[in-house]
N, C-alpha and C positions, 0 to 999 in steps of 0.2 A: 761595780765592785769586782775586782779580779779574784778569781778562784784558783788556787794552786792545783796543778794536775801533774802527777808523777808519771814517769815512764814505767810501763808495765811490760812484762815478758809474756806475750800471748802464746808462745810456743809450749809452755808447760802448764797452761790452765786447763784443769779438768781431765776427765777420763775420755779417751777417744782412741780409735783405731784408724791407721792410715794405710790404704792400699797404694803402694808406690808404683812408678813406671817400670820397675824391675819385677813386678808381680809378686811382691812380698807384702805380708801383713805386719805392721809394726805397731807396738803398743806404746801409748804415751807414758810418761814418768808416773803420773798419778795412777794409771791402770796397772803398771808394773808393781806398785806397792800392794795392790790387791792380791797378786800372785807371787809374792816374795818368797820363792822356794828354790831349792836346788834343782828339783825336777821341773823342767820347763816344757812339759808336754801338756798341751791344752786341747780340748775338744771344741770343734767349730760346728755351728748350726746356721741355717739360713731360712728366712721367711721371704718368699718371693713376692707376696702381696704388698708388704710394707717395706721391702728392701732393707731388711734388718739382719745384722750378724748377731749370732749368739755365741758366747764363749764361756767355757766352764772347765773346772778341774775334773769333772766326772763325765763319762760318756753315757750315751743312751742305752747301749747294751755291749756285749762282748765283741760284736762285729764293728763297732764304731772305732776307727783308728785315729789316734791323736796326731796333732801337728807339733813338730819339735821347734821350739824357739831358741835362737842362739843367745849369746851373752848380751847382745844389744836389744833383746826381746823382739827380734824379727824372725819370721818364718817364710820359707818359700811356699807360695800358695797359688801358683799359676793354674793348677787343676781346679782348685776351689773357685777362684775368681772367674775363670772361663765358664765353669758349670753354672755359676750364679749370674753370669752376664754382666759382670762389673768390668768396664772398659778403662784401662789405665795407661794406654799407649801415649795419649796426648798429655795427660796430667794426672797427678795423684788424686785419689778419692778419699774423702774423710767420712768416718762414721762416728756420730756423736752419741754419748751415753743416753739411753732412753728408759732406764729402769731395769728391773729384774723380773724373771719368770722362774720362780723357785730358786735354784742355785745357778741359773744361767743369767749372765749379764747381757743385756741387749743394747745394740748400737745401731741406730737408724742412719741411713745414708744422708749426708748433708745435702740440702737443696731439694730434697724430695718431700713433698707435702701431701698428706692424705686428706682429701676433702671429705667433709661429712655433710650429709644431707639428711633431712628428716622426712618421714612419711607418716601419715596418720592412719592408725588402724580403725577398723569398723566401730570399735567402742570409744573412739576419740583420743586414745593414747598416742603420743608422739614417740616414734622409734627412730634411733639413728641408723643410717645406712652409710657405709663407707664406700667411697669411689676414688679411684686414683686420678 
């Protein structure tokens, strides 16, 4: 039996951030809706271990300087990407929505998988251990 399959637009599905070859961070349409404001200054965070970008309307403290996003919701982020070790010269890098940590939205680098292993404690309990 034939099943009908409609064309889909994968470009606008879900919340994600793209680091393009011009060293900009660009927000997806769905993510833009989360920050639908006149003030397009957002604070960026980075988790080296899980290769995760954090983005929020609020900064960590007064010394945390926001990134300014333009009308297309892109921000020049060459300093941020270099500091985090994200290489975009060959191709764009996509970061997929991975949950929240308080008011910070988290985006894990696509294609990076954190392996989990287990170890047994002396009392017999299994404990997860992360390894890249």
